[in-house]
C-alpha angles and dihedrals in degrees: 000000000000092000093051092048090051092051092048091051091051091050092050091049094053091045093051092046091053090049091049092052098046118132117270118248123254115291092241094079103062095172092050090046091054092049091047091051091051090048091049091051091051091048091050090050091054092043089053090048091052091045094051097043108096117229 
């Protein structure tokens, strides 16, 4: 059970990190860009939380 939980946490961390580092959208859509930046900041916060939490 511990081993499976550890693997799931690592997978979530890598997934969130990939989401946080996705490429920004074209500069034409300013509203979409703002929403994407907020989403990226939230994803980075959770990725950092997963990274810091000891397993």
